[in-house]
Structures are given as C-alpha cells and as structure tokens.
C-alpha positions in Angstrom: 16.7 -4.0 14.4 14.9 -1.1 12.2 13.8 -3.5 9.8 11.8 -5.1 12.0 10.1 -2.4 13.6 8.8 -1.5 10.1 7.8 -4.4 9.2 6.0 -5.0 12.5 4.3 -1.4 12.3 3.4 -2.1 8.8 1.8 -5.7 9.3 0.3 -5.3 12.2 -2.2 -2.4 10.6 -3.5 -5.2 8.5 -4.7 -7.3 11.7 -5.8 -4.7 13.6 -7.7 -3.1 10.9 -9.0 -6.4 10.4 -10.5 -6.0 14.0 -11.6 -3.1 13.6 -14.1 -4.4 10.8 -15.1 -7.0 12.3 -16.0 -5.9 16.2 -15.8 -2.2 15.6 -18.4 0.3 14.3 -17.2 1.4 10.8 -19.6 3.8 9.3 -19.1 4.1 5.8 -18.4 7.7 5.4 -15.0 7.4 7.7 -14.1 4.4 6.1 -14.1 6.7 2.5 -12.5 9.6 4.5 -9.5 7.1 5.3 -9.1 5.5 2.9 -9.0 8.9 0.9 -6.2 10.1 3.5 -4.0 6.7 2.4 -4.3 7.5 -1.0 -3.3 11.0 -0.4 -0.3 10.2 1.4 0.8 7.6 -0.6 1.4 10.0 -3.8 3.5 12.1 -1.8 5.1 8.9 -1.0 5.5 7.0 -4.5 7.0 10.5 -5.4 9.4 11.0 -3.3 10.3 8.3 -2.2 10.1 5.5 -4.8 10.5 7.4 -8.5 12.1 11.2 -7.5 15.6 9.3 -6.1 15.4 6.8 -9.0 16.3 9.9 -11.2 19.9 9.6 -9.6 20.3 6.4 -11.3 18.7 5.7 -13.9 17.7 7.4 -17.4 14.0 9.2 -18.3 13.1 6.5 -20.4 14.2 3.8 -18.6 12.7 5.0 -15.8 9.5 6.0 -17.4 9.6 2.0 -18.6 9.9 0.5 -15.1 6.8 2.9 -14.1 4.6 2.1 -17.2 5.2 -1.9 -16.3 4.3 -1.8 -12.7 1.0 0.0 -13.8 0.9 -2.5 -17.1 1.2 -5.5 -14.6 -1.1 -4.2 -11.6 -4.2 -3.4 -14.5 -4.4 -6.8 -15.7 -3.7 -8.3 -13.0 -6.6 -6.2 -11.3 -8.7 -7.4 -14.2 -8.4 -10.5 -13.6 -9.0 -10.1 -10.4 -12.6 -8.5 -11.0 -13.4 -11.2 -12.9 -12.9 -14.3 -10.7 -14.5 -12.4 -7.7 -16.9 -11.2 -9.1 -19.8 -10.5 -6.5 -17.3 -11.5 -3.7 -16.7 -8.0 -2.8 -14.6 -8.8 0.5 -12.5 -11.3 -1.1 -11.6 -9.4 -3.7 -10.4 -6.7 -1.3 -8.3 -9.1 0.0 -6.6 -10.1 -2.7 -6.0 -6.4 -4.4 -4.1 -5.9 -1.0 -2.4 -8.7 -1.3 -1.1 -8.2 -4.8 -1.0 -4.3 -4.0 1.2 -5.0 -0.7 3.4 -7.2 -2.4 5.6 -4.2 -4.4 5.2 -2.1 -1.5 6.4 -4.1 1.0 9.6 -4.9 -1.2 9.9 -1.2 -2.4 10.0 -1.0 1.2 12.5 -3.6 2.5 14.6 -2.0 -0.7 13.8 2.1 0.3 15.5 0.4 3.8 18.7 -1.2 2.9 21.6 1.3 3.4 19.2 4.2 5.5 17.8 4.1 8.8 14.2 4.3 10.2 13.3 8.2 9.1 14.2 8.3 6.1 12.0 5.9 5.1 9.4 7.4 7.7 7.4 8.9 4.8 6.7 5.9 3.1 5.9 3.0 5.4 3.7 5.6 7.5 1.7 5.7 4.2 2.0 2.0 3.6 0.4 2.0 7.2 -2.6 4.8 6.5 -3.4 2.7 3.7 -3.3 -0.6 5.7 -5.6 0.3 7.3 -8.5 1.1 7.0 -8.6 -0.7 3.2 -8.2 -3.9 6.0 -10.8 -2.5 8.0 -13.1 -2.7 4.9 -12.6 -6.3 3.7 -13.1 -7.6 6.6 -16.0 -5.7 7.2 -17.1 -7.1 3.4 -16.4 -11.3 4.1 -18.4 -11.0 7.0 -21.1 -9.5 5.7 -20.8 -12.0 3.1 -21.1 -14.7 5.8 -17.4 -15.9 6.0 -17.1 -16.9 9.7 -15.0 -13.8 11.9 -12.4 -16.5 12.4 -11.8 -17.8 9.3 -11.4 -14.0 7.9 -8.9 -13.0 10.7 -7.1 -16.5 9.6 -6.6 -14.9 6.1 -5.5 -11.5 7.5 -3.1 -12.9 9.6 -1.8 -14.9 6.4 -1.9 -11.5 4.6 0.2 -9.7 6.8 2.7 -12.5 7.0 3.1 -12.3 3.7 3.7 -9.0 2.9 6.3 -8.9 6.3 7.8 -11.6 4.2 7.8 -9.5 0.7 9.4 -6.6 2.9 12.4 -9.2 4.4 12.8 -10.3 0.9 13.1 -6.6 -0.4 15.5 -5.9 2.5 18.0 -8.8 2.4 17.8 -10.4 -1.8 18.1 -7.3 -2.8 20.9 -5.9 -0.5 23.4 -6.2 -3.1 21.6 -5.2 -6.2 23.4 -2.3 -8.3 21.6 1.2 -7.6 20.3 0.8 -10.9 18.9 -1.8 -10.6 17.0 -1.3 -6.8 16.0 2.0 -9.5 13.5 0.1 -11.6 12.8 -2.2 -8.9 11.6 1.2 -6.9 9.6 2.5 -10.2 7.9 -0.8 -10.5 6.8 -0.6 -7.4 5.9 2.8 -7.6 4.2 2.2 -10.6 1.7 -0.4 -9.2 0.6 1.6 -6.3 -0.3 3.8 -8.6 -2.6 2.2 -10.7 -3.8 0.7 -7.7 -4.8 4.2 -6.0 -7.0 5.4 -9.9 -8.6 1.9 -9.7 -9.1 0.5 -6.5 -8.3 3.5 -3.5 -9.8 6.8 -4.6 -13.2 4.9 -6.4 -13.6 3.2 -3.7 -13.6 6.2 -1.5 -15.3 8.1 -3.4 -17.9 5.6 -3.4 -18.5 6.0 0.6 -17.9 9.6 1.1 -18.5 11.3 -2.4 -18.0 14.7 -0.1 -15.4 14.2 2.1 -12.9 12.7 -0.6 -11.5 15.4 -1.8 -10.5 17.0 1.7 -8.7 14.0 2.4 -7.1 13.5 0.0 -5.8 17.0 0.5 -5.1 16.0 3.9 -3.0 12.5 3.1 -0.9 15.4 1.1 0.3 17.4 4.1 0.6 14.2 6.6 2.8 12.7 4.1 4.9 15.3 3.6 5.3 16.5 6.4 6.5 13.0 7.3 8.9 13.3 3.9 10.4 17.1 5.7 10.8 15.1 9.1 13.1 12.3 7.3 15.1 15.4 4.9 13.2 14.5 2.1 
C-alpha cells in the first residue's frame, strides 16, 4: 500500500504539472523559483536518504565510485541529449526528466524496501516538488514549439507511467538484493540526480528567476530537512 500511494503521488505530479503548463498561467519567475526550490530539496534528500545511509554497507572508495558512475553516465547522456534535441527545448526537457526520473524512481522504490512511508517522505516529497514545476515548464515549452496539447498530455502521461514502473521495479525486483548492492544502486542514482541539478535544474532556475534562485534553494533545503526530521532522519 505504501508503494502504491507514494508512486501515485509522485507520478500524478508529472501529469498535474503538464496540465498546469498547458492550461494555467505560469510566469517565468514563478517557474524558476519552484524549480530552484525543488533542487534545494533534492540536495538534502540525496545526502540524507541515499548517500549517508549507504556508508553503513559500503566502503568509502566503493561509495565514491558508485556516485561518480551515476554522475558520469548522466553527463554523457545529457550531452548526447542536447545534441539530438537542439532547437526543441520542450522535447528535450521531457527526455531529460525521463532520464533523470528513472534513477530517481528506482531509488525511491529501493528506499521503500523494508521501510514505512514516513521514512521515505523526504525523498518522495523532493521528487514530487521536482516533477511538478519541471513538467509544467516542459509542457509549456512543447506547446510554444507548436505541438498539440493532446499529444503533449499523452507524452507526459506515458512518462509518468514509465517512472511509476521504475519505482515498482526498484521495489519488487531488488527486494532480495544484498544491502551492499542496494547501497551502490542508491549512490549511483544519487550521482545521476546530483549531476542533473548542476546541468539542468539550477541553470534553468537561474535563467528564469536569477534574483530569487538563492532564496528558493535555501527554502528547499529547509523543507527537505523538515521532512527528514518528520521521518526520523
């Protein structure tokens, strides 16, 4: 039940964000502020929910290699993504969110193994905060590029289903994996998410609202820390 509830909340955020971007006002400063807030929350979640717990099962060298592998893979794929989607920002955002979301949701599914909903509240909450504004901005960009609203919604619903599936796979297929492997997977996902913050999230937030970005990131840090405290982290 916890798995279904958390996956539903996180995935619905993508569809709700797309609807927001297509049918409701989304001023650029607000978009930038929300994206920066989400990024700040993810910083805390990556450390507290993914990397720090891994120290109990992994040596520091192996932890470092796992994080670095995630960052390197995301960076390489993001570079290729930029080349293949040049001139189509909305479609590029959709693909970027998909790539970023797969390791995030795999990590979410892994984090749910043997835990209660409160113990993963920080990670789930941060991913939700990230999905909502990123989906809104992506859908808005795709509409401005001339794509029909119907097609955009179909693409975002499909993306939400894909990411929900990743979380379910992470939870069910990895249930019997050793603690060391789970820790390595979490760290790999942490590296990918961290790289995405540097190359996708914060630069976009700064472009849209460079005066409020610092405040929004700080607020995101505080929100995620509060969620972590609620979960006993």
